[in-house]
N, C-alpha and C positions, 0 to 999 in steps of 0.2 A: 505491499501498498505505500510505502515513503516514494516512491518515483511518481508518485501523482499529488502527493501534499504541493509540493512545491506549484503549482499551475495556481491554486487556489489562494496560495499564501499573501499575496495584494492585492484583494478581495475586499478587505480589511480600511483601503485607502480610500476608497469610492464612497464611503459613508458622509451623509451630510457633516457641516459643520456646526459649529455650536454657536445661537444664537448668541451677540452681543450687543450690549449697549451702542448708543451714539459716541459719548465719551471711549470707549473703548476700542470702536470702529476707527474714530480719527486717529488714534494709535495706534492699531494696526497696518492703518497704509501705511504711516512714517517706516516701521519699520519691514514688512512685508507685505506681497500682493491678497489680496482680499477680494470676495466679491461684491459687487454693490446692485442690488435690485432696483426694480421695479418696484417704485414704495406707493406709487398715486392710485392705486384703488383701481386700477382704469382692467377694463379685460384685451385683451391679445389684441383682439377686433378693432376697439376704440381704439387702441394704443396704432394698427397703424390707419385709422383712418385720420388721424392725426397726422401721421408720415404723409400719405398720400394729400393731404393742404401742404405740409410743406414743399415737398414735389411740385404744385402747380403752382408756387410763387416763387421758381428758379425759374430761370431764362428759358431751357429748354421745355419745349411743349411734352405732354403724356401724349400718348397715342394708344387708341385704343384697340385692340382687333377689327371691329369692322371697319374699323376709319381705314385699314389700310386694306379690308374687301374693297369699300367704295373707292378706293384708288385704283382698282386694276381696270387698268381696259382690257378693250374685246382682245389683242395680240396677248393679255396675260401680263403685261408689265406694269407697275405702278407708275401710273401720273403722279409724279409729287409735285407738281403745281398744284393740286389737288389738297397733298399735307401740309400747303404753305411753306414746310422750309426740309432741309436737304437732311436724307431718312437716318444719317449718321450724327445728325443734329439731335431725333426723337429720342424720348425715354418712353419707354413703354409701361405701361399699370402693369404692378406686379401682378393682379389678379389670378391670386395660387401658385404662384413660383418665384424660384430668385433667379435676377437676370442678370450676368456677367457682360461687360462689352470690352471689349479688348480695344486696344489704342487704332488697329485698322477703320473700326467701325459698326467693328460688327457685332450683332446682340445676341447672347444665347441661353437659351428660358431652360429651369432645371429646378435641381435641388444644393446647395452647397453641403459637403461633406463635412471638408474642416478646412483650414490652412497650419501647415508649419515652414520655420523652414525654407519662409517665402513661395513656396508651392500653394497653390490652391487648388485641392480635390471638387471636382462640379460634375454631378452626375445629371444625367440627362437621354432623354429616350430618345433623339437620336444621332447622337455623338459616344453613348454609352459613358463609362469613366472617365473622365480626360485631369489630365494637368495643368493648369496652369502656369506661368510663373507670374508671378505678382508687379513685376516690373513690365510687364505687356498687358496689363488691365488698364483699362480708360473709366468705368463707372460699376460699380456693386451696387444693385437693390434687392433687400434681402423681404422675402414674406414670411418665412418663417425667422423665431426668436432666435438669437445667436450671444454665447459669448464671447466675449475680444479681449485680451488679455492684453494689457497697457504698460510695456516694460516700468516698474519700479513706482507704478500707482498704484491697477486694482485691476481687478477682473469685472466689465462692465454686464449685465445682461442684457437688452434689446435688438430693435431691428438698428439694420446697419444703411449705411450710405455714405457708400467711398466719391469724390471725384475727385479731381481738384491736386491731387495725393494728401487728400485727409481725409480719416475717417472721424464721421460721425455717429454716434451710438444713439438713439429716440426713444425716450424713459418715459410715455405720457406726455408731460407736457415741460418738460427736461430734456438738455439735446446736449451732450457731452462729445467735446470734438478733439482729437489727435493729431499731429503730423502722421504720415503713412511709416515713419523711421520708428514709429513709438511701439509699432505693432510687434506683438510677440507669436500668439497664433489667434485663432476662433471656429469655433465647433458650434452646432446647433446646442439648445439649451436640454426644455422638458422634450426631446423626443421618444420617438425608440427605442429601444437599446440597437436592435439590427441597425439601426442608420450609423452606429457609431464605429461599425465594421469595415474593414476593406481587404480585398487579398487577392492572391492570386495561386493558382494551382498550375505544379512542371510536369509533365507525361513526357516519359520517352519509354519505346521500350525496344530490342531488339531479338529478334524470333528468327531462327535457321533449322532449319531440318535435312536430314539424307545420309550422308555419312557419319555426321556429328550433331545430334539434335543439343540446339544450344539456346538455352530464352535465358534473358535478362529485361526486369523489370525497374526500374528508378523512378521515382517522384518528389517532387518539392512542393511542399505547402510554406506558404510565407501568408498568415493575419497579423491584420493592424486593428487596435483600439485607439481612438483618437477621442479627446474630448478637448476644451481649448486650453488646461493647462498641462494634462497628461500623456503618457502612450505607452500603451500594450504592443507588444512584436510577440507574434508567437510561432517559431518557423521550425517545419519539420522534412527531414533529408532522410529518405530510404534505399534500400538495393540489396534484390534479392535477382540471384545465380544459379540456372542448373545445367550441368551439363548428362546428355544421354542420363538424364533424370535425377544425378546426383549433385546433391548444392555445394555450390562452389563460392558462395560470398552471402551475405546475412548480415548485413548492419543498419543501424536505424538509428539516428539521433532527434532531439525532441529541446529547441532551445526558448526560454523565456525569458524577456525584459521590460521592467515595468521605468520609465522613464518621468520624473517631472520638475518642469522647464519651471527655473527659478526668474531666467533674464533672457534675453534672446539664444544667446550662445551657450550657456550655462546651465547643466541639468543635474538633479541627483540621481544616481540611481537606486532604492530602496534595496531591491533585491531581482537579484540575476541568475539564472540558473540554469542545468542540463541536465538530463536524461540521456545517456547513450552506451549501447549496444553493437559490439561487434565479435562476432563466434569464432571466427575466422584471423581473428585477434587475439584470441582467449581470454576476450572480456566479456561476460556474462552481466555485466550491470554496472552504469557509471554513474555517480549523480552527484554535480558538484550545485549546491546554492553559496550565494554572495552580498553582498552591496559597495556602491563603487559612487561613481563618481565620474559629469563626462563634461568636453567643451568641443563646443562646434567650432576648426578651427579655419574654415575656408563656408565662404555663404554668398555665391554670386551667383548667376544666370544658369551658367552651365558646369558649375563646380559643389559639390556639398560636402567636405569631410568632418567629420567627427570622431573623437577621439575617449576610448573610457577605458576605466581602470579602477580596482579594489581591491581588498583579502576574499579569500572563497574558505568554504568548507569542503572534503573531496572523498568518497567513499566509494571505492571500487573493491569488486567481488570477483573472481576469476572463473575460469571454466575450469581449471585444472592447474596445479603447482608440484613443483618438485616435493621429493619427502621430507616433514616436518617444517614444512613453509605454508601459513595462512593464506586461505583463499578469500578474505576479508582484509583491507588497508581502511587506514583512515588519517587521515594528515590534512594540514592546513597549506591554504594555496594561493599566490597571488596573481590575478587573470588580467589582460591587459588586452584593449580588444580594440578596430577602428573599423573604419565603414565610410569607403570612397566611392561617390559617384560623379557622371563624368556622361554631360552630353554631349558624344562626338556628330550627331548630327539630330537633323528632326526624327528622324523614325530609328535611331543608334544611339543606345545608353553603352556606358561601360562599368561595372560593378565588380566591385571589390570588397570583398568580407574580411578580414583577418582576426585572430583571436589564440593567445598564445598565455599559458601560464607555467609556474614552476614551483617545484611539490618537491617531495621526499623521493626518493630511491626508489623504494618499494610503490610507489605510487607512479612511475613513470618518468619524474626529477623535468623533464621538460617536454611540454608536448603541443603541438600547435595546432591548424584550422583553420585553410580556408580556400576560400571558394570565391572564383572570377567569373565574370558571367560579363555575356554581349547580346545582351534582348534586341531582337530587332522589330519594330512593330509593322504589323502584316495589317489590321483593322484599330478599330480602336479600342476593341475587349482584347487581342488576339495576337500573341508575338511568338518568334519564332526564336528563343534561346539556346544558345554557345556557352556550355560549361563545363570549366575546367575544377577540380579540387584534387587538395592535396593536405592529405592527414599524415604525421608522425609524432612520434613518440621517443622519446632518447634512450627509454630503458623499459623495452617491452618483457612480460613477465615472461621466464620459462614453463613451460608446459611440462606436464607428469612425465609423458613419453623423450623430456630431451628435447625438444621439438620449441626452437627459437622465432617466435612470429618477425616478419619483416619491419623495420621502422617503420618506413614510408606505401603508403596507399594513394594509387594517383587514379580520375575515374575523369572520364570524358563524356560528358553526357549531350544529346541532340536530344530539343524534344520544343515541344508546343506548347505557351503558359498561356491561360485562361482567367482575363482578371477579373473580379466582379467587385 
């Protein structure tokens, strides 16, 4: 049961914060990020009505879907003169949807999932799950209530308006305005739990028959849960291979990492964990649980680079050992990890995920796990991924028959990835 416990360990962190008095709130704002909710007593629909009146007062005209239909001529083209202003200068009514406009003038209708590291995840029926670079966005109009984390100030709940490089959060009759540079992250407030999750599934298979029957199956699952201030990552990597019905590979790795953003670049990881099994590397099970801190080294449109580190506890159970040795080992460890994401082109991303840990000799002394991927976008929801994996352990445990496992394992996977 121990290998399942770590998956539920961070759940206590999602509990609601205690209510504070006005004096306590003012003091907390000065010391740390707190949540500022709408205290006007107005319903969400009433807040939306206020936001629409604010939109109407702006220079840009709001346009309804019916107005667009009325402006379509016999050839199917939009008659701009009937709309009185150029299309790119118009602003749609929210009408139940979040809207995003790029600097090229195009409007996208859908639902805001979350924004971290200046990347906005947006879900649309037309384009699917899509990620916009924040610097490419000209306007945002939210229909759904969002939580916006402002660096060194607070987290504000309300309707979001973004234009002219400024963020406006509308709470009833109150408005809070901040420069774009102060936005750490944002995400929906009181919405369904499933809307906080996104992910990707990558599958690959190699099946051969004839003189030699060979079957190789490999799979990766990447899950993310995002709120305005937290990020939970759950990653699975597994492989099973058989030759003439005899299993030649059977390894599985499940990682979990929970981050709390304190500033735009600094985050705290109260818990990270890993469950690992590799029967052909003499590891029946290996569990790692630790805590640490992290920092974003580079944060640009095309390059994202995070590093994190912290102490950990490591427990390993071997398949077999030489006579007199214990199959179970426990030790302290120090783990460091880094994630690098480079946008090589509009359709190709390079990702490098590397982590290494130091422990005692009985537990392997030094080990690392590296995943390098080229993700090639085929559609808005499907990628062709080429992945290279390198696992290394400095001091593998000798098996009972004297066999010494190899220090290095390599995998090259080619598969299709589906995003959701």
